[in-house]
C-alpha positions in Angstrom: -13.8 -52.5 -1.3 -13.2 -48.7 -0.6 -15.7 -46.1 -1.9 -14.2 -43.6 -4.3 -16.0 -40.5 -5.2 -14.4 -40.3 -8.7 -14.7 -42.9 -11.4 -11.7 -41.7 -13.4 -8.7 -39.5 -13.1 -10.5 -37.1 -15.5 -13.4 -36.8 -13.0 -11.0 -36.0 -10.2 -9.2 -33.4 -12.3 -12.4 -31.8 -13.4 -13.6 -31.6 -9.8 -10.3 -30.2 -8.7 -10.5 -27.5 -11.4 -14.0 -26.6 -10.4 -13.0 -26.3 -6.7 -10.1 -24.1 -7.6 -12.3 -21.8 -9.6 -14.9 -21.6 -6.8 -12.1 -20.9 -4.3 -10.5 -18.2 -6.4 -13.9 -16.5 -7.2 -15.0 -16.4 -3.6 -11.7 -15.6 -2.0 -11.3 -12.1 -0.3 -8.3 -11.6 -2.5 -8.7 -10.0 -5.9 -7.5 -12.3 -8.6 -7.3 -11.4 -12.3 -6.2 -13.3 -15.4 -4.7 -11.2 -18.2 -3.8 -12.5 -21.6 -0.4 -11.7 -23.1 -1.9 -8.6 -24.9 -3.1 -7.4 -21.4 -6.8 -8.0 -22.0 -8.8 -9.0 -18.9 -10.0 -12.6 -19.1 -11.2 -13.1 -15.5 -11.6 -11.1 -12.3 -12.7 -12.6 -9.0 -15.8 -11.3 -7.3 -13.6 -9.7 -4.6 -12.1 -7.4 -7.2 -15.4 -6.5 -8.8 -16.9 -5.8 -5.4 -13.9 -3.6 -4.3 -14.2 -1.5 -7.5 -18.0 -1.3 -7.3 -18.6 -3.2 -10.6 -22.0 -4.8 -11.0 -21.0 -7.0 -13.9 -17.3 -7.6 -14.4 -17.9 -9.8 -17.4 -18.5 -6.6 -19.4 -14.8 -5.9 -19.0 -13.6 -9.3 -20.2 -11.5 -9.0 -23.4 -10.9 -5.3 -22.7 -7.5 -3.8 -21.9 -6.2 -3.9 -18.3 -5.5 -1.6 -16.4 -8.9 0.1 -16.7 -9.2 3.6 -18.0 -10.9 4.9 -14.8 -7.7 4.1 -12.8 -5.3 7.0 -12.2 -2.7 7.6 -15.0 0.2 6.9 -12.7 -1.3 3.5 -11.7 -1.9 2.6 -15.4 1.6 3.5 -16.4 3.2 1.6 -13.5 1.0 -1.5 -13.9 1.4 -1.6 -17.7 5.2 -1.4 -17.3 5.1 -4.2 -14.7 2.9 -6.4 -16.9 5.4 -6.0 -19.7 8.3 -6.9 -17.4 6.5 -10.0 -16.1 5.6 -11.1 -19.6 9.0 -10.4 -21.2 11.2 -11.7 -18.3 9.0 -14.5 -16.9 9.7 -13.1 -13.4 7.2 -12.4 -10.7 6.7 -8.6 -10.2 5.2 -6.8 -7.2 3.8 -3.3 -6.8 1.7 -1.4 -4.3 -0.3 1.5 -5.6 -3.6 3.4 -5.4 -6.5 2.9 -7.7 -9.9 4.6 -7.8 -13.1 2.8 -7.7 -16.2 3.7 -9.9 -17.3 6.1 -7.2 -14.0 7.9 -7.1 -12.8 6.5 -3.8 -9.0 5.9 -3.5 -8.2 2.2 -2.8 -4.7 0.8 -2.2 -3.6 -2.7 -3.4 -0.5 -4.7 -3.1 -0.3 -6.7 -6.4 1.8 -9.7 -7.4 2.0 -10.3 -11.1 2.9 -13.9 -11.9 3.6 -15.3 -15.4 1.8 -18.7 -15.8 2.8 -21.5 -18.1 0.5 -24.5 -18.5 2.8 -27.4 -19.3 5.0 -25.6 -21.7 8.1 -23.4 -21.6 6.1 -20.4 -22.9 4.1 -18.0 -20.8 0.4 -18.6 -21.4 -1.1 -15.8 -19.4 -0.5 -13.5 -16.4 -2.2 -13.8 -13.0 -2.5 -10.7 -10.8 -3.3 -11.3 -7.2 -4.1 -8.1 -5.3 -4.6 -7.6 -1.6 -6.5 -4.6 -0.4 -4.1 -2.5 1.7 -6.3 0.6 1.9 -6.8 0.4 5.7 -3.0 0.0 6.3 -2.2 2.9 4.0 -4.8 5.2 5.6 -3.5 4.2 9.1 0.1 5.0 7.9 -1.0 8.4 6.5 -2.8 9.2 9.8 0.2 8.1 11.8 2.5 10.3 9.7 0.1 13.2 10.2 0.1 12.6 13.9 3.8 12.3 13.9 4.2 15.6 12.1 1.8 17.3 14.6 3.8 15.7 17.5 7.1 17.0 16.0 5.7 20.5 15.7 4.4 20.4 19.3 7.8 19.1 20.5 9.6 21.9 18.6 7.2 24.5 20.0 7.7 23.2 23.6 11.5 23.1 23.1 11.5 26.8 22.1 9.3 27.6 25.1 11.7 25.7 27.4 14.7 27.4 25.9 13.1 30.8 26.4 12.2 29.9 30.0 15.8 28.8 30.6 17.1 32.1 29.2 14.6 33.9 31.5 15.8 31.9 34.5 19.4 32.5 33.7 18.7 36.3 33.4 16.8 36.2 36.7 19.5 34.3 38.4 22.1 37.0 37.5 19.8 40.0 38.3 19.3 41.6 41.7 15.6 41.4 42.5 15.4 44.9 44.1 17.8 46.9 42.0 17.5 45.0 38.7 21.3 45.3 38.3 23.6 42.4 37.7 24.4 40.5 40.9 27.4 38.8 42.3 26.7 35.6 40.3 26.7 37.6 37.0 30.0 39.2 38.1 31.6 35.8 38.9 30.5 34.2 35.6 31.9 37.1 33.6 35.2 37.5 35.5 38.2 35.6 34.4 39.7 33.4 37.0 43.2 34.4 38.2 
């Protein structure tokens, strides 16, 4: 007779739910559950840690996005939450937020409407991946690219000036400083 860990299907389901909660809470991905009035119901420890929150449960039942986020982020996130709730479609956004210490953090967020066995949306799940390092690297690359373009432009002007100087020297007699035969040939029409 095979050994089974679970006595009933309910035991198996309860274990599965507990494992899912443990996985979500300890994942490096920030996961948030928002009710249909956009109040925070849950935030994984990754999200709380990224924002520098000691006790995220103090924010449960309060409006999301948080007031300490930049106004532009709050407006965009609020609009996307409404879209996801009203259309039932998955919405994505990438934007900067500010942690409790004022540091800028970038997150790519996916807002998913969730239905638990009915045709109605029960809540919204927001899964956010920290893209701060990628955005900082992109900004640094853009800055380096701008510097490189400025250096190329400067060197191009220097090269053009050197070519003009060479052209002038090639058409000027070294001793007399008068136009030479080459200058005469270039300016004379061919017959």
